[in-house]
C-alpha positions in Angstrom: -7.2 8.7 32.2 -6.5 8.1 28.5 -8.9 5.6 27.1 -8.2 3.7 24.0 -10.6 5.1 21.3 -11.6 2.5 18.7 -13.0 3.5 15.4 -16.6 2.6 14.8 -16.8 0.6 11.5 -19.8 0.4 9.2 -21.0 -3.2 8.6 -19.8 -4.9 5.4 -23.3 -4.9 4.0 -23.1 -1.1 3.9 -19.4 -0.8 2.9 -19.7 -2.9 -0.3 -22.7 -1.1 -1.9 -21.3 2.3 -0.9 -18.0 1.4 -2.4 -19.6 0.2 -5.6 -21.9 3.2 -6.0 -19.2 5.7 -5.2 -16.7 3.8 -7.5 -19.1 4.0 -10.4 -19.7 7.7 -9.8 -16.0 8.4 -9.6 -15.4 6.3 -12.8 -18.0 8.5 -14.5 -16.2 11.7 -13.3 -12.8 10.4 -14.3 -14.2 9.6 -17.8 -15.6 13.2 -18.0 -12.3 14.7 -16.9 -10.4 12.5 -19.4 -12.7 13.5 -22.2 -12.2 17.2 -21.5 -8.4 16.6 -21.5 -8.5 14.8 -24.8 -11.1 17.1 -26.5 -10.7 20.6 -25.1 -13.4 23.2 -25.9 -12.8 26.1 -28.3 -13.4 28.8 -25.6 -10.8 27.7 -23.0 -9.1 30.9 -21.8 -5.9 29.2 -20.7 -5.2 25.8 -22.2 -2.2 25.2 -19.9 -4.2 25.9 -16.8 -7.0 23.6 -18.1 -4.6 20.8 -18.6 -3.0 21.2 -15.1 -6.4 21.3 -13.5 -7.6 18.4 -15.5 -4.6 16.2 -14.5 -5.1 17.2 -10.9 -8.8 16.2 -11.0 -7.9 13.0 -12.7 -5.4 12.1 -10.0 -8.0 12.9 -7.4 -10.5 10.6 -9.1 -8.0 7.8 -9.2 -7.2 8.3 -5.5 -10.9 8.1 -4.6 -11.3 5.1 -6.8 -8.5 3.4 -4.8 -10.4 4.1 -1.6 -13.5 2.6 -3.1 -11.6 -0.5 -4.0 -10.5 -0.7 -0.4 -14.1 -0.4 0.8 -15.2 -3.2 -1.5 -12.4 -5.5 -0.7 -12.5 -4.8 3.0 -8.8 -4.0 3.4 -8.0 -1.6 6.2 -4.5 -0.6 5.1 -2.4 -0.9 2.0 -1.8 -4.5 1.3 -1.2 -6.8 -1.6 -4.3 -6.9 -3.8 -3.0 -9.7 -6.0 -1.5 -12.9 -4.8 1.2 -14.9 -6.6 -1.2 -16.9 -8.7 -3.1 -13.8 -9.9 0.2 -12.1 -10.7 1.2 -15.1 -12.9 -2.1 -15.0 -14.7 -1.7 -11.3 -15.5 1.9 -12.0 -16.6 0.6 -14.7 -19.0 -1.9 -12.2 -20.5 1.0 -9.8 -21.1 2.8 -12.4 -23.0 -0.3 -13.3 -24.9 -0.7 -9.6 -25.9 2.9 -9.5 -27.2 2.4 -12.7 -29.2 -1.0 -11.7 -30.5 0.5 -8.8 -32.4 2.4 -11.3 -34.6 -0.8 -13.0 -35.8 -2.9 -9.8 -36.2 -0.4 -7.8 -38.3 -0.2 -5.1 -35.6 3.6 -4.9 -35.7 3.6 -4.5 -39.5 1.0 -1.8 -39.3 2.4 0.3 -36.3 6.1 -0.3 -36.8 8.6 0.8 -34.1 5.9 1.8 -31.6 4.5 -1.7 -31.6 7.9 -3.3 -31.2 8.6 -1.0 -28.2 5.2 -2.0 -26.8 5.9 -5.7 -27.2 9.3 -5.3 -25.5 7.5 -3.6 -22.6 4.9 -6.4 -22.4 7.8 -9.0 -22.3 9.6 -7.0 -19.6 6.3 -6.7 -17.6 5.9 -10.5 -18.0 9.3 -11.2 -16.4 8.8 -8.5 -13.8 5.4 -9.9 -12.6 6.8 -13.4 -12.5 9.7 -12.2 -10.3 7.2 -10.4 -8.1 5.1 -13.5 -7.8 8.1 -15.6 -6.7 9.0 -12.9 -4.1 5.4 -12.8 -2.7 5.3 -16.6 -2.7 8.5 -16.7 -0.7 7.1 -14.1 1.8 3.9 -16.1 2.2 5.9 -19.3 2.8 8.0 -17.5 5.5 4.8 -16.2 7.2 3.2 -19.6 7.2 6.4 -21.2 8.6 6.6 -18.6 11.4 3.0 -19.2 12.4 3.6 -22.9 12.6 6.6 -22.5 15.0 
């Protein structure tokens, strides 16, 4: 009576180029929306409405961009995009950014804002390292359960 209906999937050789093309188009649209938010025109009848609509359009662009990334990577559902090693690499770059400000004079030039930014980089470093440890433990548990 009730038959199981399976979704017909497009082949990977179609999904990847479509994801790339659509992603580039959406990036262009997001750039255009961000530009109109940063540099509004002189003849905007309602600046508040323009900002609200611009933010909604930007959020829609980001949502579609996330779907394009899923098309390119071949992930069917929300899953981890970065593994433990990639998280550690990103964390190291955050620490490099924080240390780089010392050598470039950025903290001297920008003051309190730069110090706050550096503190956020260091917090992001420790947060990503903790997330990498957590994901590594989860992967170990999954590997162990598959062996048993």
